[in-house]
N, C-alpha and C positions, 0 to 999 in steps of 0.2 A: 829650196824649201823655206829658207829664211825669208826670201822675198815674198813668197805667197803668204806667210804668216804676217808680214808687215802690211801687205795690202788688205788682208782680211781685218787686221787690227785698225786700219784707217777707215774702212768702209762700215764696219759693224756699228760704231757709235753714231754715224750719220744716219743710218737706216733705222736706228732705234727710235728716233724722234720724228720720223717721216710722217707718221699719223698720230696726232695727239689724242684723238678720240675715235672710237669705233663708229661704225655706221649706226645711226640711231634709227630705230624702227618706230614710227609714229602710228602704226596700224592699231586701230581700236578693236574692241571686242567683237563688233559686228563683222569686221573684215576677217577675223579668224574663224568666226562661225560660218561665214560664207565659204571660205577655203575648205573647212572641214566638211561642209555639205557637198562641195564639188568632189572631194576625195571619196565621200560616201557613194556618190553616183557612179564614179569611175569604178570603184571596187564592186559595186552591185552589178556592173556590166561585165567586168572581167571574169568574175568567178564562174558564172554559167557558161561563158565562152570557153574557159579552160576545161571545165567538166565535159563539155561537148567535144572538144578537141581530143581529150584523152579517151573518151568513149569511142570516138571514130577510130583512133589509132588502135585501141584494143580490139575493135570489131574487125579491122583489116588484118591485124596480126592473128586473130583467132581463126579467120577464114583460111589463111594460108596453112595453118597447122592441120585443119580439118581436111583440106583438099590434099595435102601431102599424105595423110594417113589413108584416105580413100583410094589414092592411086596405087598404094603399095599392094 
């Protein structure tokens, strides 16, 4: 356990200075507007698809219960 603490004590200061600066993002305002517009398009396509999927699942589940009651 003491050896592990010694190794961690030696490695930790070395890794603290491995990156002096974070990754700089030089994207301008228009890049962010474009990405937001892309996200808006994706969201606009996913929402109706999800509603259709849940409607289909509800319709299939509803038919099973109606047929089960009719057979009784």
